[in-house]
C-alpha positions as CSV (number, residue, x, y, z in Angstrom):
1,M,84.2,86.2,146.0
2,P,84.1,82.3,146.1
3,M,81.1,80.5,148.1
4,T,82.1,79.3,151.6
5,V,81.6,75.7,152.6
6,E,78.8,76.6,154.4
7,Q,77.1,78.2,151.4
8,I,77.8,75.4,149.2
9,E,76.3,73.1,152.0
10,A,73.1,75.1,152.0
11,E,72.8,75.1,148.3
12,V,73.5,71.3,148.1
13,L,70.7,70.5,150.8
14,K,68.2,72.2,148.5
15,L,68.9,69.5,145.7
16,P,66.5,66.7,145.5
17,E,67.8,63.5,147.0
18,Q,68.8,61.9,143.5
19,A,70.9,65.0,142.7
20,R,72.7,64.9,146.1
21,A,73.4,61.1,145.6
22,E,74.9,61.9,142.2
23,L,76.8,64.8,143.6
24,L,78.4,62.4,146.4
25,G,79.3,59.9,143.9
26,W,81.1,62.6,141.6
27,L,83.0,63.9,144.9
28,M,83.8,60.3,145.8
29,R,85.2,59.7,142.3
30,S,87.0,63.2,142.4
31,L,88.8,62.1,145.4
32,A,89.6,58.7,144.3
33,D,91.6,60.1,141.5
34,T,94.0,61.9,143.8
35,P,97.2,60.6,145.1
36,A,96.2,61.2,148.4
37,M,93.4,58.8,148.2
38,D,94.7,55.2,148.0
39,Q,92.4,52.5,146.1
40,G,92.1,50.5,149.3
41,V,90.7,53.4,151.2
42,T,88.2,54.2,148.4
43,E,87.0,50.6,148.4
44,A,86.6,50.7,152.2
45,W,84.4,53.7,152.1
46,V,82.3,52.1,149.3
47,Q,82.0,48.9,151.5
48,E,80.9,51.1,154.4
49,A,78.4,53.3,152.3
50,V,76.9,50.0,151.2
51,H,76.8,48.5,154.6
52,R,75.0,51.7,156.0
53,D,72.7,51.9,153.2
54,E,71.7,48.1,153.9
55,E,71.2,49.0,157.5
56,M,68.9,51.8,156.7
57,E,66.8,49.7,154.3
58,S,66.5,46.9,156.9
59,G,65.2,49.2,159.3
60,S,68.0,48.3,162.0
61,V,69.2,51.7,162.0
62,V,67.2,54.9,161.8
63,G,68.6,57.8,160.1
64,I,68.4,61.5,160.6
65,S,68.1,64.2,158.1
66,A,71.3,66.2,156.9
67,E,70.2,69.2,158.5
68,E,70.0,67.7,161.9
69,A,73.4,66.0,161.3
70,F,75.1,69.2,160.4
71,A,73.4,71.1,163.4
72,E,74.6,68.2,165.9
73,L,78.2,68.8,164.4
74,R,78.3,72.4,164.6
75,S,76.8,72.4,168.3
76,K,79.8,70.2,169.1
77,G,82.3,72.3,167.4
78,K,81.3,75.5,169.9
């Protein structure tokens, strides 16, 4: 039986930060290679990711853990 998205999420969150970043990069590249993902959209997401990273690095934005973010999203979906 294939894994559910929730099961995959739980496994991914067990990975070290660097491995999760590499996986994210791979996922973004895999989407960029599909006809549904236009190059302009891909570039906009890359720019947004860089901007958010800069905000985190400067301390102007305080992040929350992925676990907290997913829990918040789940609670809103109920």
